[in-house]
MDTraj code that builds the backbone (N, CA, C; nanometers):
import mdtraj as md
import numpy as np

residues = "UNK UNK UNK UNK UNK UNK UNK UNK UNK UNK UNK UNK UNK UNK UNK UNK UNK UNK UNK UNK UNK UNK UNK UNK UNK UNK UNK UNK UNK UNK UNK UNK UNK UNK UNK UNK UNK UNK UNK UNK UNK UNK UNK UNK UNK UNK UNK UNK UNK UNK UNK UNK UNK UNK UNK UNK UNK UNK UNK UNK UNK UNK UNK UNK UNK UNK UNK UNK UNK UNK UNK UNK UNK UNK UNK UNK UNK UNK UNK UNK UNK UNK UNK UNK UNK UNK UNK UNK UNK UNK UNK UNK UNK UNK UNK UNK UNK UNK UNK UNK UNK UNK UNK UNK UNK UNK UNK UNK UNK UNK UNK UNK UNK UNK UNK UNK UNK UNK UNK UNK UNK UNK UNK UNK UNK UNK UNK UNK UNK UNK UNK UNK UNK UNK UNK UNK UNK UNK UNK UNK UNK UNK UNK UNK UNK UNK UNK UNK UNK UNK UNK UNK UNK UNK UNK UNK UNK UNK UNK UNK UNK UNK UNK UNK UNK UNK UNK UNK UNK UNK UNK UNK UNK UNK UNK UNK UNK UNK UNK UNK UNK UNK UNK UNK UNK UNK UNK UNK UNK UNK UNK UNK UNK UNK UNK UNK UNK UNK UNK UNK UNK UNK UNK UNK UNK UNK".split()
xyz = np.array([
    [-1.3056, -1.9932, -1.7611],
    [-1.1957, -2.0887, -1.7864],
    [-1.1223, -2.0953, -1.6906],
    [-1.0754, -2.2245, -1.6366],
    [-0.9728, -2.2476, -1.5301],
    [-0.8854, -2.3436, -1.6022],
    [-0.7229, -2.2917, -1.5565],
    [-0.6322, -2.3518, -1.6082],
    [-0.5328, -2.4082, -1.4921],
    [-0.5085, -2.5406, -1.4934],
    [-0.4214, -2.5920, -1.3847],
    [-0.2650, -2.5682, -1.4234],
    [-0.2039, -2.5142, -1.3205],
    [-0.0670, -2.4731, -1.3514],
    [0.0302, -2.5325, -1.2381],
    [0.1418, -2.5909, -1.2707],
    [0.2271, -2.6591, -1.1557],
    [0.2707, -2.5301, -1.0799],
    [0.2644, -2.5421, -0.9513],
    [0.3112, -2.4225, -0.8489],
    [0.4433, -2.4073, -0.8388],
    [0.5415, -2.4880, -0.8645],
    [0.6898, -2.4895, -0.8720],
    [0.7412, -2.4785, -0.9919],
    [0.7021, -2.5431, -1.0948],
    [0.7260, -2.5521, -1.2347],
    [0.6372, -2.5234, -1.3373],
    [0.5898, -2.4054, -1.3453],
    [0.4869, -2.3688, -1.4223],
    [0.5104, -2.3956, -1.5720],
    [0.4254, -2.4660, -1.6429],
    [0.4530, -2.5147, -1.7890],
    [0.4617, -2.3877, -1.8929],
    [0.5720, -2.3781, -1.9532],
    [0.5768, -2.2729, -2.0552],
    [0.4561, -2.2399, -2.1634],
    [0.4087, -2.3591, -2.1995],
    [0.3043, -2.3531, -2.2932],
    [0.1731, -2.2855, -2.2240],
    [0.1573, -2.3165, -2.1082],
    [0.0459, -2.2537, -2.0387],
    [0.0836, -2.1101, -1.9935],
    [0.1729, -2.0984, -1.9596],
    [0.2296, -1.9472, -1.9149],
    [0.1971, -1.8558, -2.0495],
    [0.2354, -1.8981, -2.1731],
    [0.2284, -1.8232, -2.2870],
    [0.0641, -1.7766, -2.3225],
    [-0.0244, -1.8909, -2.2740],
    [-0.1482, -1.8674, -2.2964],
    [-0.2243, -1.7500, -2.1930],
    [-0.1687, -1.7614, -2.0751],
    [-0.1970, -1.6733, -1.9641],
    [-0.1510, -1.5350, -2.0074],
    [-0.0227, -1.5250, -2.0574],
    [0.0458, -1.3908, -2.0767],
    [-0.0339, -1.3342, -2.2192],
    [-0.0881, -1.4135, -2.3011],
    [-0.1675, -1.3653, -2.4134],
    [-0.2940, -1.2943, -2.3839],
    [-0.3463, -1.3591, -2.2751],
    [-0.4718, -1.3005, -2.1977],
    [-0.4407, -1.1493, -2.1457],
    [-0.3366, -1.1563, -2.0538],
    [-0.2959, -1.0371, -1.9900],
    [-0.2635, -0.9308, -2.0955],
    [-0.1817, -0.9576, -2.2163],
    [-0.1527, -0.8651, -2.2887],
    [-0.2693, -0.7958, -2.3818],
    [-0.3830, -0.8654, -2.3796],
    [-0.5154, -0.8327, -2.4533],
    [-0.6098, -0.7898, -2.3602],
    [-0.5842, -0.7037, -2.2651],
    [-0.6702, -0.6287, -2.1723],
    [-0.7496, -0.7439, -2.0869],
    [-0.6911, -0.8575, -2.0582],
    [-0.7585, -0.9527, -1.9769],
    [-0.7315, -0.9497, -1.8257],
    [-0.8347, -1.0154, -1.7583],
    [-0.8145, -1.0080, -1.5990],
    [-0.8199, -1.1474, -1.5684],
    [-0.7271, -1.1847, -1.4699],
    [-0.7180, -1.3061, -1.4163],
    [-0.7214, -1.3148, -1.2809],
    [-0.7413, -1.4631, -1.2210],
    [-0.7148, -1.4831, -1.0822],
    [-0.6108, -1.5770, -1.0880],
    [-0.5106, -1.5469, -0.9898],
    [-0.3931, -1.6217, -0.9815],
    [-0.3584, -1.6506, -0.8095],
    [-0.2808, -1.7467, -0.8125],
    [-0.2415, -1.7741, -0.6592],
    [-0.0993, -1.6940, -0.6338],
    [-0.0933, -1.6653, -0.5090],
    [0.0280, -1.5943, -0.4509],
    [0.0773, -1.6670, -0.3396],
    [0.1679, -1.6158, -0.2652],
    [0.2176, -1.6916, -0.1558],
    [0.1309, -1.6682, -0.0157],
    [0.0325, -1.5771, -0.0501],
    [-0.0780, -1.5649, 0.0592],
    [-0.2307, -1.6108, 0.0024],
    [-0.3034, -1.5080, -0.0492],
    [-0.4329, -1.5518, -0.0855],
    [-0.4399, -1.5157, -0.2485],
    [-0.5366, -1.5751, -0.2801],
    [-0.5484, -1.5761, -0.4337],
    [-0.5902, -1.4173, -0.4771],
    [-0.5359, -1.3624, -0.5814],
    [-0.5501, -1.2401, -0.6385],
    [-0.6157, -1.2210, -0.7622],
    [-0.6806, -1.1043, -0.7903],
    [-0.7194, -1.0308, -0.9148],
    [-0.5912, -0.9747, -0.9883],
    [-0.5782, -0.9927, -1.1109],
    [-0.4438, -0.9358, -1.1536],
    [-0.4623, -0.8903, -1.3038],
    [-0.3996, -0.7923, -1.3558],
    [-0.4080, -0.7421, -1.4943],
    [-0.2839, -0.6779, -1.5362],
    [-0.2667, -0.6445, -1.6617],
    [-0.1599, -0.5538, -1.7145],
    [-0.1650, -0.4251, -1.6660],
    [-0.0578, -0.3605, -1.6074],
    [-0.0763, -0.2229, -1.5386],
    [-0.0977, -0.1145, -1.6578],
    [-0.0722, -0.1643, -1.7748],
    [-0.0735, -0.0510, -1.8837],
    [-0.2264, -0.0657, -1.9590],
    [-0.3092, -0.1534, -1.8929],
    [-0.4567, -0.1737, -1.9459],
    [-0.5582, -0.1095, -1.8726],
    [-0.5885, 0.0082, -1.9094],
    [-0.6786, 0.0904, -1.8580],
    [-0.8202, 0.0192, -1.8295],
    [-0.8537, -0.0617, -1.9252],
    [-0.9898, -0.1327, -1.9525],
    [-0.9814, -0.2506, -1.8467],
    [-0.8640, -0.3123, -1.8488],
    [-0.8617, -0.4174, -1.7146],
    [-0.8624, -0.3622, -1.5825],
    [-0.7986, -0.2514, -1.5770],
    [-0.7996, -0.1997, -1.4295],
    [-0.9406, -0.1512, -1.3937],
    [-1.0215, -0.0794, -1.4841],
    [-1.1672, -0.0562, -1.4380],
    [-1.2442, -0.1920, -1.4268],
    [-1.2166, -0.2855, -1.5029],
    [-1.2999, -0.4258, -1.4770],
    [-1.2716, -0.4615, -1.3352],
    [-1.1257, -0.4410, -1.2882],
    [-1.1009, -0.4961, -1.1529],
    [-1.1710, -0.4066, -1.0423],
    [-1.1726, -0.2822, -1.0911],
    [-1.2389, -0.1940, -0.9724],
    [-1.3828, -0.2240, -0.9722],
    [-1.4468, -0.2517, -1.0903],
    [-1.5928, -0.2737, -1.0886],
    [-1.6205, -0.4131, -1.0143],
    [-1.5390, -0.5103, -1.0300],
    [-1.5460, -0.6479, -0.9558],
    [-1.5376, -0.6242, -0.8046],
    [-1.4616, -0.5241, -0.7663],
    [-1.4153, -0.5103, -0.6412],
    [-1.5245, -0.4110, -0.5813],
    [-1.5945, -0.3458, -0.6681],
    [-1.7036, -0.2367, -0.6209],
    [-1.6115, -0.1218, -0.5481],
    [-1.5089, -0.0876, -0.6030],
    [-1.4328, 0.0297, -0.5516],
    [-1.4219, 0.1639, -0.6585],
    [-1.4200, 0.2521, -0.6111],
    [-1.3811, 0.3797, -0.6827],
    [-1.2324, 0.3783, -0.7375],
    [-1.2158, 0.3814, -0.8638],
    [-1.0753, 0.3746, -0.9055],
    [-0.9813, 0.4883, -0.8365],
    [-1.0272, 0.6077, -0.8047],
    [-0.9678, 0.7110, -0.7614],
    [-0.9328, 0.6999, -0.6149],
    [-0.9920, 0.5982, -0.5582],
    [-0.9771, 0.5771, -0.4049],
    [-0.9273, 0.4310, -0.3901],
    [-0.8965, 0.3572, -0.5039],
    [-0.8458, 0.2248, -0.4775],
    [-0.7065, 0.2098, -0.4151],
    [-0.7041, 0.1210, -0.3498],
    [-0.5572, 0.0733, -0.2867],
    [-0.5073, -0.0535, -0.3581],
    [-0.4607, -0.0303, -0.4937],
    [-0.4243, -0.1489, -0.5605],
    [-0.2645, -0.1657, -0.5383],
    [-0.2221, -0.2926, -0.6012],
    [-0.0771, -0.3108, -0.5592],
    [-0.0075, -0.3617, -0.6844],
    [0.1161, -0.3315, -0.6885],
    [0.2029, -0.3784, -0.8072],
    [0.2541, -0.4993, -0.7556],
    [0.2591, -0.5946, -0.8431],
    [0.3239, -0.7339, -0.8129],
    [0.4287, -0.7443, -0.9031],
    [0.5663, -0.7469, -0.8468],
    [0.7066, -0.7498, -0.9054],
    [0.7788, -0.8714, -0.8930],
    [0.8622, -0.8974, -0.9799],
    [0.9388, -1.0127, -0.9739],
    [1.0513, -1.0089, -0.8725],
    [1.0923, -0.8950, -0.8674],
    [1.2030, -0.8642, -0.7548],
    [1.2163, -0.6943, -0.7324],
    [1.3176, -0.6532, -0.6709],
    [1.3172, -0.5279, -0.6307],
    [1.3573, -0.4150, -0.7364],
    [1.4244, -0.5091, -0.8556],
    [1.4947, -0.4187, -0.9583],
    [1.4281, -0.2966, -1.0245],
    [1.2871, -0.3211, -1.0603],
    [1.2191, -0.2275, -1.1231],
    [1.1026, -0.1568, -1.0388],
    [1.1183, -0.1728, -0.9037],
    [1.0369, -0.0681, -0.8106],
    [1.0747, 0.0529, -0.8325],
    [1.1854, 0.0991, -0.8556],
    [1.2089, 0.2468, -0.8506],
    [1.1540, 0.3053, -0.9865],
    [1.1120, 0.2470, -1.0765],
    [1.0540, 0.2857, -1.2059],
    [0.9265, 0.3575, -1.1709],
    [0.8580, 0.3068, -1.0623],
    [0.7292, 0.3766, -1.0374],
    [0.7078, 0.4428, -0.8997],
    [0.8335, 0.4579, -0.8327],
    [0.8146, 0.5206, -0.7069],
    [0.9173, 0.6281, -0.6788],
    [0.8853, 0.7097, -0.6113],
    [0.9801, 0.8192, -0.5544],
    [1.0994, 0.7676, -0.4710],
    [1.2260, 0.8158, -0.4825],
    [1.3293, 0.7628, -0.4046],
    [1.3077, 0.7476, -0.2651],
    [1.3555, 0.6315, -0.2223],
    [1.3239, 0.5972, -0.0815],
    [1.4495, 0.5664, -0.0068],
    [1.4612, 0.5656, 0.1250],
    [1.5685, 0.5603, 0.2027],
    [1.6456, 0.4329, 0.1819],
    [1.7682, 0.4234, 0.2354],
    [1.8528, 0.3109, 0.2326],
    [1.7915, 0.2210, 0.3255],
    [1.7367, 0.2675, 0.4534],
    [1.6814, 0.1751, 0.5380],
    [1.5543, 0.1084, 0.4923],
    [1.4688, 0.1749, 0.4341],
    [1.3449, 0.1061, 0.3631],
    [1.3913, -0.0044, 0.2673],
    [1.5075, 0.0394, 0.1849],
    [1.5474, -0.0670, 0.0727],
    [1.6112, -0.1861, 0.1467],
    [1.6704, -0.1797, 0.2690],
    [1.7255, -0.2872, 0.3411],
    [1.6117, -0.3787, 0.4044],
    [1.5006, -0.2943, 0.4452],
    [1.4080, -0.3732, 0.5138],
    [1.3361, -0.4612, 0.4147],
    [1.2923, -0.3958, 0.2996],
    [1.2285, -0.4645, 0.1705],
    [1.3219, -0.5866, 0.1266],
    [1.4731, -0.5680, 0.1106],
    [1.5332, -0.6816, 0.0814],
    [1.5215, -0.8049, 0.1412],
    [1.5233, -0.7756, 0.2949],
    [1.5266, -0.8636, 0.3772],
    [1.4020, -0.9496, 0.3701],
    [1.2732, -0.8631, 0.3572],
    [1.1412, -0.9363, 0.3635],
    [1.1014, -0.9853, 0.2332],
    [1.1512, -0.9486, 0.1228],
    [1.1126, -0.9969, 0.0025],
    [1.2138, -1.0722, -0.0707],
    [1.1691, -1.1952, -0.1555],
    [1.0077, -1.2297, -0.1845],
    [0.9448, -1.2655, -0.0320],
    [0.8345, -1.2355, -0.0472],
    [0.7798, -1.2968, 0.0881],
    [0.6299, -1.2083, 0.1007],
    [0.5527, -1.2449, 0.2105],
    [0.4288, -1.1974, 0.2407],
    [0.4216, -1.0670, 0.2873],
    [0.4837, -0.9730, 0.2288],
    [0.4424, -0.8350, 0.2554],
    [0.4246, -0.7472, 0.1603],
    [0.3399, -0.6228, 0.1867],
    [0.3315, -0.5220, 0.0956],
    [0.3664, -0.3814, 0.1382],
    [0.4494, -0.3330, 0.0642],
    [0.5344, -0.2028, 0.1166],
    [0.4616, -0.0894, 0.0561],
    [0.3886, -0.0051, 0.1254],
    [0.3488, 0.1194, 0.0527],
    [0.4465, 0.2367, 0.0451],
    [0.4526, 0.2718, -0.0725],
    [0.5527, 0.3722, -0.1094],
    [0.5087, 0.4894, -0.1814],
    [0.5709, 0.5895, -0.1912],
    [0.5174, 0.7182, -0.2891],
    [0.5385, 0.7005, -0.4316],
    [0.4244, 0.6998, -0.5028],
    [0.4357, 0.6861, -0.6458],
    [0.5003, 0.8002, -0.7198],
    [0.5540, 0.7864, -0.8411],
    [0.6012, 0.8972, -0.9172],
    [0.5195, 0.9057, -1.0343],
    [0.5430, 0.9777, -1.1311],
    [0.4710, 1.0283, -1.2533],
    [0.4733, 0.9048, -1.3425],
    [0.5201, 0.7889, -1.3184],
    [0.5159, 0.6817, -1.4104],
    [0.4030, 0.5796, -1.3828],
    [0.3162, 0.6228, -1.2599],
    [0.2161, 0.5498, -1.2082],
    [0.0978, 0.5725, -1.3330],
    [0.0325, 0.4438, -1.3642],
    [-0.0813, 0.4683, -1.4569],
    [-0.1781, 0.5888, -1.4016],
    [-0.2521, 0.6519, -1.4649],
    [-0.3195, 0.7567, -1.4433],
    [-0.4386, 0.6961, -1.3401],
    [-0.4980, 0.5923, -1.3678],
    [-0.6102, 0.5453, -1.2898],
    [-0.5591, 0.5152, -1.1338],
    [-0.4311, 0.5089, -1.1113],
    [-0.3840, 0.4774, -0.9840],
    [-0.3477, 0.5962, -0.9090],
    [-0.3477, 0.7073, -0.9850],
    [-0.2875, 0.8409, -0.9097],
    [-0.4215, 0.8808, -0.8168],
    [-0.4323, 0.8177, -0.6926],
    [-0.5454, 0.8577, -0.6012],
    [-0.4746, 0.9944, -0.5343],
    [-0.5471, 1.0379, -0.4289],
    [-0.5033, 1.1694, -0.3804],
    [-0.3629, 1.1574, -0.3109],
    [-0.3524, 1.0459, -0.2621],
    [-0.2114, 1.0350, -0.1842],
    [-0.0945, 0.9879, -0.2807],
    [-0.1178, 0.9377, -0.3888],
    [-0.0213, 0.9048, -0.4946],
    [0.0718, 0.8108, -0.4456],
    [-0.0104, 0.6939, -0.3645],
    [0.1055, 0.5933, -0.3140],
    [0.0683, 0.4772, -0.3984],
    [0.1566, 0.3704, -0.3718],
    [0.1410, 0.2491, -0.4403],
    [0.1909, 0.1378, -0.3458],
    [0.1326, 0.0296, -0.3485],
    [0.1667, -0.0927, -0.2702],
    [0.2583, -0.1740, -0.3526],
    [0.3609, -0.2237, -0.3004],
    [0.4599, -0.2949, -0.3753],
    [0.4643, -0.4432, -0.3013],
    [0.4481, -0.5343, -0.3954],
    [0.4590, -0.6768, -0.3356],
    [0.5753, -0.7624, -0.4344],
    [0.6336, -0.8436, -0.3768],
    [0.7213, -0.9577, -0.4485],
    [0.6789, -1.0842, -0.3777],
    [0.5805, -1.1368, -0.4254],
    [0.5642, -1.2780, -0.3586],
    [0.6526, -1.3952, -0.3810],
    [0.6601, -1.4682, -0.3036],
    [0.7555, -1.6005, -0.2929],
    [0.6680, -1.6915, -0.3724],
    [0.6584, -1.6795, -0.5158],
    [0.5754, -1.7724, -0.5959],
    [0.6468, -1.7789, -0.7213],
    [0.6871, -1.9212, -0.7786],
    [0.7454, -1.9251, -0.9021],
    [0.6310, -1.8827, -1.0202],
    [0.5125, -1.9104, -0.9998],
    [0.4091, -1.8824, -1.0888],
    [0.4034, -1.7266, -1.1218],
    [0.3913, -1.6542, -1.0017],
    [0.4038, -1.4981, -1.0142],
    [0.5294, -1.4682, -1.0876],
    [0.6355, -1.5094, -1.0433],
    [0.7714, -1.4623, -1.0977],
    [0.7702, -1.4655, -1.2530],
    [0.7124, -1.5996, -1.2951],
    [0.7321, -1.6198, -1.4341],
    [0.6359, -1.5265, -1.5102],
    [0.5217, -1.4975, -1.4585],
    [0.4200, -1.4277, -1.5152],
    [0.4701, -1.2725, -1.5302],
    [0.5389, -1.2303, -1.4351],
    [0.5810, -1.0803, -1.4325],
    [0.6965, -1.0810, -1.5265],
    [0.7914, -1.1768, -1.5298],
    [0.8962, -1.1562, -1.6113],
    [0.8614, -1.1761, -1.7554],
    [0.7502, -1.2672, -1.7766],
    [0.7147, -1.2863, -1.9234],
    [0.6476, -1.1700, -1.9713],
    [0.5640, -1.0987, -1.8925],
    [0.4886, -0.9744, -1.9226],
    [0.5944, -0.8544, -1.9395],
    [0.6963, -0.8546, -1.8658],
    [0.8092, -0.7576, -1.8716],
    [0.7463, -0.6237, -1.7947],
    [0.6856, -0.6465, -1.7086],
    [0.6224, -0.5289, -1.6191],
    [0.5328, -0.5914, -1.4996],
    [0.5297, -0.5148, -1.3813],
    [0.4449, -0.5645, -1.2805],
    [0.2895, -0.5794, -1.3278],
    [0.2337, -0.6764, -1.2322],
    [0.0960, -0.7064, -1.2486],
    [0.0341, -0.6095, -1.1423],
    [-0.0922, -0.5319, -1.1936],
    [-0.1863, -0.4757, -1.0945],
    [-0.2536, -0.5778, -1.0326],
    [-0.2748, -0.5755, -0.8886],
    [-0.3201, -0.6899, -0.8166],
    [-0.4168, -0.6346, -0.7058],
    [-0.5020, -0.7114, -0.6662],
    [-0.5947, -0.6899, -0.5380],
    [-0.6343, -0.8243, -0.5155],
    [-0.6511, -0.8493, -0.3766],
    [-0.6969, -0.9730, -0.3132],
    [-0.8417, -1.0088, -0.3568],
    [-0.8925, -1.1332, -0.3752],
    [-1.0282, -1.1564, -0.3864],
    [-1.0761, -1.2049, -0.2645],
    [-1.2130, -1.2039, -0.2370],
    [-1.2855, -1.2283, -0.1311],
    [-1.4198, -1.3167, -0.1763],
    [-1.4770, -1.3813, -0.0728],
    [-1.5918, -1.4603, -0.1005],
    [-1.7013, -1.3814, -0.1314],
    [-1.7514, -1.3761, -0.2647],
    [-1.8519, -1.2845, -0.3184],
    [-1.9824, -1.3172, -0.2467],
    [-2.0094, -1.4132, -0.1750],
    [-2.1375, -1.4395, -0.1179],
    [-2.1664, -1.3566, 0.0003],
    [-2.0703, -1.3012, 0.0619],
    [-2.0951, -1.2175, 0.1817],
    [-2.0260, -1.0840, 0.1855],
    [-2.0896, -0.9676, 0.1722],
    [-2.0378, -0.8498, 0.1706],
    [-1.9695, -0.7955, 0.2872],
    [-2.0230, -0.8485, 0.4021],
    [-1.9952, -0.7877, 0.5311],
    [-1.8675, -0.8711, 0.5828],
    [-1.8490, -0.9739, 0.5444],
    [-1.7120, -1.0477, 0.6044],
    [-1.6063, -1.0616, 0.5014],
    [-1.4897, -1.0351, 0.5407],
    [-1.3740, -1.0456, 0.4498],
    [-1.3269, -1.1929, 0.4834],
    [-1.3728, -1.2878, 0.3713],
    [-1.3413, -1.4280, 0.3836],
    [-1.2694, -1.4596, 0.2546],
    [-1.1288, -1.5074, 0.2572],
    [-1.0468, -1.5384, 0.1362],
    [-1.0745, -1.6888, 0.1041],
    [-1.1378, -1.7029, -0.0175],
    [-1.1531, -1.8359, -0.0663],
    [-1.0062, -1.8998, -0.1089],
    [-1.0007, -2.0185, -0.0887],
    [-0.8763, -2.0931, -0.1020],
    [-0.8896, -2.1978, -0.2184],
    [-1.0066, -2.2559, -0.2386],
    [-1.0163, -2.3628, -0.3387],
    [-1.0421, -2.3075, -0.4715],
    [-0.9423, -2.3294, -0.5631],
    [-0.9469, -2.2459, -0.7128],
    [-1.0676, -2.3010, -0.7940],
    [-1.1430, -2.4131, -0.7515],
    [-1.2518, -2.4630, -0.8345],
    [-1.3881, -2.3826, -0.7602],
    [-1.3863, -2.3442, -0.6490],
    [-1.4625, -2.2693, -0.5856],
    [-1.4796, -2.1154, -0.6325],
    [-1.3442, -2.0799, -0.6344],
    [-1.3149, -1.9404, -0.6982],
    [-1.3777, -1.9424, -0.8334],
    [-1.3625, -2.0304, -0.9145],
    [-1.3917, -2.0316, -1.0538],
    [-1.5673, -2.0103, -1.0520],
    [-1.6245, -2.0976, -0.9583],
    [-1.7711, -2.0883, -0.9743],
    [-1.8205, -1.9553, -0.9377],
    [-1.7502, -1.8853, -0.8466],
    [-1.7843, -1.7658, -0.8078],
    [-1.7582, -1.6316, -0.9264],
    [-1.6411, -1.6746, -0.9818],
    [-1.5804, -1.5476, -1.0641],
    [-1.5750, -1.5971, -1.2147],
    [-1.6221, -1.6918, -1.2454],
    [-1.6111, -1.7391, -1.3938],
    [-1.6580, -1.6225, -1.4901],
    [-1.7726, -1.5699, -1.4549],
    [-1.8312, -1.4609, -1.5548],
    [-1.7761, -1.3318, -1.5207],
    [-1.6899, -1.3054, -1.4458],
    [-1.6284, -1.1914, -1.4234],
    [-1.4890, -1.1625, -1.4883],
    [-1.4059, -1.2784, -1.4807],
    [-1.2643, -1.2752, -1.5332],
    [-1.2618, -1.3505, -1.6512],
    [-1.1339, -1.3586, -1.7205],
    [-1.0972, -1.4280, -1.8345],
    [-1.0496, -1.5561, -1.8058],
    [-0.9961, -1.5771, -1.6717],
    [-0.9146, -1.6960, -1.6504],
    [-0.8895, -1.7091, -1.4947],
    [-0.9177, -1.8282, -1.4372],
    [-0.8726, -1.8519, -1.3057],
    [-0.7568, -1.9540, -1.3222],
    [-0.6310, -1.9343, -1.2567],
    [-0.5282, -2.0226, -1.2543],
    [-0.5395, -2.1068, -1.1352],
    [-0.5287, -2.2385, -1.1326],
    [-0.5393, -2.3387, -1.0356],
    [-0.3981, -2.3724, -1.0062],
    [-0.3407, -2.3150, -0.8974],
    [-0.1995, -2.3506, -0.8774],
    [-0.2099, -2.4054, -0.7198],
    [-0.3409, -2.4755, -0.6862],
    [-0.3424, -2.5512, -0.5695],
    [-0.4020, -2.4617, -0.4769],
    [-0.4420, -2.5154, -0.3665],
    [-0.5198, -2.4504, -0.2522],
    [-0.4475, -2.3186, -0.2171],
    [-0.4946, -2.2200, -0.1963],
    [-0.4557, -2.0969, -0.1527],
    [-0.4399, -2.0950, -0.0092],
    [-0.3918, -1.9685, 0.0524],
    [-0.3826, -1.9296, 0.1918],
    [-0.5162, -1.8490, 0.2179],
    [-0.5439, -1.8359, 0.3376],
    [-0.6444, -1.7296, 0.3921],
    [-0.6187, -1.6408, 0.4937],
    [-0.4634, -1.6241, 0.4809],
    [-0.4081, -1.4809, 0.5429],
    [-0.3480, -1.3951, 0.4679],
    [-0.3979, -1.2546, 0.4549],
    [-0.3438, -1.1894, 0.3599],
    [-0.1831, -1.1250, 0.4045],
    [-0.1425, -1.0581, 0.3083],
    [0.0022, -1.0073, 0.3462],
    [0.0093, -0.8911, 0.4461],
    [0.1291, -0.8990, 0.5127],
    [0.1426, -0.7844, 0.6042],
    [0.1730, -0.6626, 0.5428],
    [0.0983, -0.5443, 0.5742],
    [0.1001, -0.4260, 0.5057],
    [0.1915, -0.3176, 0.6011],
    [0.3096, -0.2617, 0.5305],
    [0.3822, -0.1643, 0.6143],
    [0.3960, -0.0248, 0.5235],
    [0.3687, 0.0792, 0.5922],
    [0.3641, 0.2107, 0.5103],
    [0.4990, 0.2744, 0.5336],
    [0.5615, 0.2869, 0.4275],
    [0.6908, 0.3366, 0.4317],
    [0.7046, 0.4798, 0.3673],
    [0.6019, 0.5653, 0.3672],
    [0.5800, 0.6929, 0.3196],
    [0.6207, 0.7981, 0.4418],
    [0.6257, 0.7573, 0.5642],
    [0.6483, 0.8599, 0.6530],
    [0.8027, 0.8543, 0.7071],
    [0.8347, 0.9066, 0.8152],
    [0.9825, 0.9159, 0.8723],
    [1.0292, 0.7645, 0.8969],
    [0.9314, 0.6967, 0.9561],
    [0.9648, 0.5597, 0.9883],
    [0.8523, 0.4623, 0.9307],
    [0.9098, 0.3443, 0.8965],
    [0.8003, 0.2411, 0.8498],
    [0.7018, 0.2024, 0.9507],
    [0.5721, 0.2086, 0.9147],
    [0.4686, 0.1814, 1.0185],
    [0.3866, 0.0600, 0.9764],
    [0.3644, -0.0355, 1.0696],
    [0.2818, -0.1546, 1.0500],
    [0.1388, -0.1098, 1.0210],
    [0.0788, -0.1421, 0.9193],
    [-0.0582, -0.0972, 0.9011],
    [-0.1714, -0.2018, 0.9223],
    [-0.1096, -0.3301, 0.8759],
    [-0.1994, -0.4572, 0.8927],
    [-0.0991, -0.5753, 0.9237],
    [-0.1370, -0.6412, 1.0272],
    [-0.0419, -0.7662, 1.0541],
    [-0.1141, -0.8863, 0.9837],
    [-0.0489, -0.9378, 0.8942],
    [-0.0909, -1.0541, 0.8163],
    [0.0111, -1.1755, 0.8347],
    [0.0322, -1.2487, 0.7185],
    [0.1077, -1.3694, 0.7130],
    [0.2617, -1.3510, 0.7662],
    [0.3218, -1.2088, 0.7083],
    [0.4424, -1.1837, 0.7344],
    [0.4802, -1.1326, 0.8545],
    [0.5917, -1.1830, 0.9399],
    [0.6196, -1.1479, 1.0648],
    [0.7119, -1.0268, 1.0788],
    [0.6590, -0.9264, 1.1295],
    [0.7215, -0.7841, 1.1343],
    [0.8057, -0.7802, 1.2735],
    [0.9376, -0.7696, 1.2339],
    [1.0147, -0.7702, 1.3741],
    [1.1119, -0.6423, 1.3567],
    [1.0685, -0.5332, 1.3050],
    [1.1576, -0.4115, 1.2905],
    [1.1282, -0.3161, 1.3845],
])
top = md.Topology()
chain = top.add_chain()
for i, resn in enumerate(residues, 1):
    res = top.add_residue(resn, chain, resSeq=i)
    for name in ("N", "CA", "C"):
        top.add_atom(name, md.element.get_by_symbol(name[0]), res)
traj = md.Trajectory(xyz[None], top)
């Protein structure tokens, strides 16, 4: 199923329909401020396993990300981090960045890989913000790629083409317009100093 949603003013009735799917172990594909992503309820073990199966990754080695509405609930899932890291995140978010932080015991079991780290994202997207606020918790997320080529990481941008590839794998594709094809910039904040891991759409100037 594909559902068109206004990118700046998402319709409440349609949002409720999407939230009902997420609350019932559903997996969706949705637009962010970078590329389209796979998302689910972080408390749904079943949905997490489905996402890992779609991406063909081992759950214990998966680098999955929490999509948050703002910085207020990040500390619920991470160990304490420095004031410097907080200031950097506050300056960069909402925006096209993923910050890797040390996870705490509140992380879902499936996410506790050997490193016990978690990626944190706050996309600059009204659709994402409304979904996370309506759900009352972060979304578990990972980017999608073109399924036709396993060797090349190519991010599909047309929601109807995405639907053609993924309609039998997910419960819903949100059409929020054409997506981007440059992923987020990844910064590792688990060491003494923040370290740029991947240069993406976000400009890293620290």
